[in-house]
C-alpha positions as CSV (number, residue, x, y, z in Angstrom):
1,M,89.5,124.1,52.1
2,T,86.9,126.0,53.9
3,R,88.0,128.5,56.5
4,L,86.8,126.2,59.3
5,Q,89.0,123.5,58.1
6,Q,92.2,125.9,57.8
7,C,91.5,127.2,61.4
8,I,91.2,123.5,62.5
9,R,94.4,122.5,60.5
10,T,96.3,125.9,61.8
11,T,95.2,124.9,65.4
12,A,96.4,121.3,65.0
13,L,99.7,122.2,63.7
14,A,100.5,124.6,66.7
15,I,99.4,122.1,69.5
16,L,102.0,119.6,67.6
17,G,104.4,122.3,67.6
18,C,104.2,123.0,71.5
19,V,104.2,119.2,71.8
20,A,107.5,118.8,70.0
21,T,109.2,121.9,71.7
22,C,108.0,121.4,75.0
23,A,108.6,117.6,75.6
24,P,112.5,117.9,75.5
25,L,112.2,120.7,77.9
26,Y,110.2,118.8,80.3
27,A,113.0,115.9,79.9
28,Q,115.6,118.3,80.8
29,D,113.8,119.6,83.8
30,A,112.5,116.0,84.9
31,P,115.8,115.5,87.1
32,K,115.4,118.7,89.1
33,R,112.0,117.6,90.4
34,P,112.1,116.5,94.3
35,I,113.8,113.4,94.9
36,R,111.6,111.1,97.3
37,L,113.7,109.3,99.8
38,L,111.7,106.2,101.1
39,V,112.3,105.3,104.9
40,P,110.9,101.8,106.2
41,S,110.1,102.9,109.6
42,P,108.5,105.9,111.6
43,A,110.3,109.2,112.2
44,G,112.8,108.9,115.3
45,G,114.2,105.3,114.3
46,P,117.6,104.3,113.4
47,S,116.8,104.1,109.4
48,D,114.9,107.6,109.6
49,F,118.4,108.9,111.6
50,A,120.5,107.8,109.0
51,A,118.1,109.2,106.0
52,R,117.9,112.7,107.9
53,L,121.8,112.8,108.6
54,V,122.3,113.5,104.9
55,T,119.1,114.9,103.3
56,N,119.9,118.7,103.7
57,R,123.6,118.5,102.6
58,L,122.5,116.1,100.0
59,S,119.8,118.6,98.7
60,E,122.3,121.3,98.8
61,A,124.9,119.2,96.6
62,L,122.4,118.0,94.0
63,G,120.5,121.3,94.0
64,R,117.4,119.3,94.2
65,N,115.1,118.9,97.2
66,V,115.5,115.5,98.8
67,I,112.3,115.0,101.0
68,V,111.9,112.0,103.4
69,D,109.0,109.9,103.0
70,N,108.3,107.6,106.1
71,R,106.4,104.5,105.4
72,P,106.4,102.4,108.3
73,S,104.9,98.8,108.1
74,V,105.8,95.2,109.5
75,N,109.6,94.6,108.8
76,G,109.4,97.5,106.2
77,I,108.1,96.0,103.6
78,L,105.8,98.6,102.4
79,A,108.6,101.3,101.8
80,S,110.8,98.5,99.9
81,E,108.0,97.4,97.6
82,I,107.0,101.1,96.7
83,A,110.9,101.9,96.0
84,A,111.2,98.6,94.0
85,K,108.3,99.5,91.8
86,S,108.8,103.2,91.2
87,P,110.4,104.7,87.8
88,P,114.1,104.4,87.7
89,D,114.6,108.0,86.7
90,G,116.4,109.0,89.5
91,N,113.7,110.7,91.5
92,T,113.3,107.9,94.0
93,L,115.8,106.8,96.7
94,L,115.4,104.2,99.4
95,V,117.1,103.6,103.0
96,G,117.1,100.2,103.2
97,N,118.8,98.0,106.3
98,N,120.0,94.5,107.0
99,G,116.2,93.5,108.2
100,T,114.5,94.7,105.1
101,L,117.3,94.0,102.5
102,V,118.5,90.5,103.6
103,M,116.6,89.0,106.6
104,N,113.0,89.5,104.9
105,V,114.0,87.1,102.0
106,G,114.3,84.2,104.8
107,L,111.0,85.2,106.7
108,Y,108.6,85.5,103.7
109,R,107.6,82.9,101.1
110,K,106.2,85.6,98.8
111,L,108.3,88.9,99.3
112,P,107.0,91.5,96.8
113,Y,110.5,92.5,95.9
114,D,113.9,91.1,95.2
115,P,116.6,93.0,97.0
116,I,119.4,92.1,94.5
117,R,117.2,92.2,91.3
118,D,115.1,95.3,92.2
119,F,117.6,97.8,93.5
120,V,121.0,99.1,92.7
121,P,123.0,99.8,95.7
122,I,124.5,103.2,96.0
123,T,126.3,102.9,99.5
124,Q,126.2,101.6,102.8
125,L,125.5,104.4,105.5
126,L,125.8,103.6,109.1
127,S,126.2,100.4,111.2
128,A,124.9,99.9,114.9
129,G,125.0,97.7,117.8
130,T,121.7,96.4,119.2
131,A,120.7,95.7,122.9
132,L,118.6,93.5,124.9
133,V,116.5,96.0,126.9
134,A,113.5,95.4,129.4
135,S,110.7,97.5,131.0
136,T,111.6,99.1,134.3
137,R,108.6,97.2,135.6
138,F,110.1,93.7,134.6
139,A,111.5,91.8,137.5
140,P,114.5,90.1,136.3
141,Q,117.7,92.6,136.7
142,T,120.2,90.3,134.7
143,F,120.1,88.2,131.6
144,K,120.8,85.3,133.6
145,E,117.8,86.1,135.6
146,L,115.8,86.7,132.4
147,V,116.8,83.2,131.0
148,T,115.8,81.7,134.5
149,A,112.2,83.2,134.3
150,A,111.8,82.2,131.1
151,R,112.6,78.6,131.3
152,K,110.3,78.8,134.6
153,D,107.2,79.9,133.0
154,P,107.6,79.3,129.1
155,G,105.8,81.8,126.7
156,R,104.6,84.4,129.6
157,I,107.2,87.0,128.8
158,N,106.4,89.3,125.9
159,I,109.1,90.4,123.8
160,G,108.9,93.3,121.3
161,V,109.9,92.7,117.8
162,A,110.8,95.8,115.9
163,G,111.1,94.8,112.2
164,A,113.0,92.0,110.1
165,N,116.1,92.2,112.1
166,G,114.5,92.1,115.3
167,A,112.5,89.3,114.4
168,V,115.8,87.2,113.3
169,G,117.7,88.4,116.5
170,T,114.7,87.3,118.7
171,E,114.3,83.9,117.3
172,V,117.9,82.9,117.4
173,L,118.1,84.7,120.9
174,K,115.4,82.1,122.0
175,Q,117.0,78.9,120.2
176,A,120.4,79.8,121.4
177,A,119.4,80.4,125.2
178,A,116.7,77.7,125.1
179,I,113.9,79.9,126.2
180,K,110.2,80.6,125.0
181,L,109.2,84.5,124.5
182,N,106.1,85.7,123.3
183,N,106.6,87.8,120.0
184,I,104.7,91.1,119.9
185,P,105.6,92.7,116.5
186,Y,105.9,96.4,115.9
187,K,106.2,98.7,112.7
188,G,109.8,99.8,113.5
189,S,112.0,100.7,116.1
190,S,110.2,103.7,117.4
191,P,106.8,102.3,118.7
192,T,108.8,99.2,120.2
193,E,110.9,101.6,122.4
194,Q,107.9,103.5,123.4
195,A,106.1,100.2,124.4
196,I,108.9,99.2,126.4
197,I,109.0,102.7,128.3
198,A,105.2,102.2,129.1
199,G,105.7,98.5,130.2
200,E,103.4,97.4,127.5
201,I,106.0,94.7,126.8
202,D,108.6,93.2,129.2
203,V,111.8,92.9,126.8
204,A,113.1,93.9,123.4
205,L,116.2,94.0,121.0
206,L,116.6,97.4,119.8
207,S,119.6,99.6,118.5
208,V,122.2,100.7,120.9
209,P,121.8,104.3,120.0
210,V,118.1,104.3,120.5
211,V,118.3,102.7,124.1
212,A,121.4,104.8,125.3
213,P,119.7,107.9,126.5
214,Q,116.8,105.9,127.6
215,V,118.8,103.6,129.9
216,R,120.6,106.8,131.2
217,A,117.5,108.4,132.0
218,G,115.9,105.3,134.0
219,R,113.5,104.8,131.6
220,M,114.5,101.3,130.9
221,K,117.1,98.6,131.8
222,I,119.7,96.8,129.9
223,Y,120.9,93.3,129.8
224,G,123.4,93.5,127.6
225,V,124.8,94.2,123.7
226,T,124.7,91.6,121.0
227,T,127.8,92.6,119.1
228,A,130.9,90.9,119.4
229,K,132.5,93.8,121.3
230,R,131.0,96.2,123.7
231,S,129.8,99.5,122.4
232,N,131.8,102.5,122.8
233,L,128.6,104.2,123.8
234,M,127.8,102.2,126.7
235,P,131.3,100.5,127.6
236,D,130.2,99.4,130.8
237,V,127.4,97.1,129.3
238,P,128.6,93.4,129.0
239,T,127.8,91.6,125.5
240,I,125.3,88.7,125.7
241,R,128.4,86.5,124.7
242,E,130.2,87.4,127.8
243,Q,127.3,86.2,129.8
244,G,127.3,83.0,128.4
245,L,125.8,82.8,125.1
246,E,128.6,81.8,122.7
247,G,128.2,82.4,119.4
248,Y,125.4,85.0,119.4
249,E,125.9,88.0,117.9
250,F,123.8,90.7,115.8
251,G,124.1,94.1,115.0
252,N,122.2,96.4,111.9
253,W,123.2,98.4,109.3
254,H,121.4,101.1,107.0
255,G,122.3,101.8,103.2
256,L,121.0,104.1,100.5
257,L,119.6,102.5,97.3
258,A,117.8,103.4,94.0
259,P,115.4,101.4,91.7
260,A,117.0,99.0,89.4
261,G,117.6,100.7,86.0
262,T,118.3,104.3,87.7
263,P,121.0,105.6,85.2
264,D,124.6,105.1,86.4
265,K,125.5,108.9,86.2
266,Y,122.8,109.5,88.7
267,V,123.9,106.7,91.0
268,R,127.2,107.8,90.8
269,E,126.7,111.6,91.6
270,I,124.5,110.6,94.5
271,H,127.2,108.1,95.5
272,R,129.8,110.6,95.4
273,E,128.2,113.4,97.5
274,T,126.6,111.2,100.2
275,V,130.3,109.7,100.8
276,R,131.5,112.9,100.9
277,I,128.9,114.1,103.5
278,L,129.4,111.1,105.5
279,N,133.0,111.8,105.9
280,S,132.7,115.2,107.1
281,K,134.3,115.7,110.6
282,D,130.9,117.2,112.1
283,I,128.8,114.1,110.5
284,Q,131.1,111.9,112.1
285,D,131.1,113.5,115.3
286,I,127.4,113.1,115.3
287,V,127.4,109.3,114.1
288,L,130.0,108.5,117.0
289,A,128.3,110.3,119.4
290,R,125.2,108.3,119.0
291,G,127.2,104.8,118.9
292,N,127.1,104.2,115.2
293,E,129.9,104.0,112.8
294,V,130.2,105.3,109.2
295,I,130.5,102.9,106.4
296,A,130.5,104.7,103.2
297,N,131.2,102.1,100.9
298,T,131.1,101.9,97.1
299,P,128.2,100.5,94.9
300,E,130.0,97.8,94.1
301,E,131.2,96.7,97.8
302,F,127.6,97.1,99.0
303,A,126.4,95.1,96.0
304,A,128.8,92.5,96.9
305,K,127.5,92.3,100.7
306,L,124.0,91.8,99.6
307,K,124.8,89.0,97.3
308,R,127.0,87.4,100.1
309,D,124.5,88.1,103.2
310,V,121.2,87.0,101.5
311,P,121.6,83.5,100.9
312,R,123.9,83.4,104.0
313,Y,121.1,84.6,106.2
314,K,118.2,82.8,104.5
315,K,120.4,79.6,105.3
316,L,120.7,81.0,108.8
317,I,116.8,81.6,109.4
318,A,116.1,78.2,108.0
319,E,118.3,76.4,110.6
320,S,117.1,78.3,113.4
321,G,113.7,76.9,112.9
322,I,111.7,80.3,112.0
323,E,108.6,79.5,110.1
324,M,108.5,81.4,106.9
325,Q,105.1,83.9,106.6
């Protein structure tokens, strides 16, 4: 063997030795990388609020940075698709909601993810009521006046549609009230809220915590809440049901998930710490002050809810006459 050949052999063995020793070290270090928390709406929206409520304390508890990655898109599809296709290595999480995880199944023929197959549920975070609000420039002052105006001039009134939850709530509202409204889709709650304030649209269905401060400040008006009971954040505002629309009830929730196949030890650790954070008094106070409620259920309970609600709302959407996209 020549000196050159010996040199090559020695170098090759050194490289192989480095690979053999470095690979396990990288594997051990991989879980310490930052966790990307995908959010299907812009900053300031309800899903973003749910995400940022827990990220700082979750980072401290896990000893890893949890970084919010806002990926707004129509009906929250983009963030959900990215999460579904991410490696199940404990480095990716998703904030989903009843729009992205339940209603989209009934709205799209070819949804690029399956909410039951492609994710492992960790815990539901929060729930909140929805309100029907209007621009201050819009003439009708009550829900009944809105219905009268819509029937008098079908399709003239513009309604902002924020995500899948807004899409379904809007269509069922139109069907229940026997009115026609012109849908204007937006990429999440925040741009819809700004459109109402600016008078670009006439009405919209938005989360109660989002609209409450705007209504109090006189920047928008409210016709009613869509939940079965009045909101503790706005107890003087009647429900839509109270105003004659029997059976109309909608709200929204937000939950934490990981890509399917994520190791159970990571799922259980994140669940344990997230529930602990949500149950702390100061976090509870923040949540209640915004008109939300903490859910903090188990992965099994969350999974059972998805398996129950996905087919139920798919049927409801089909029966409401909403055309799949």
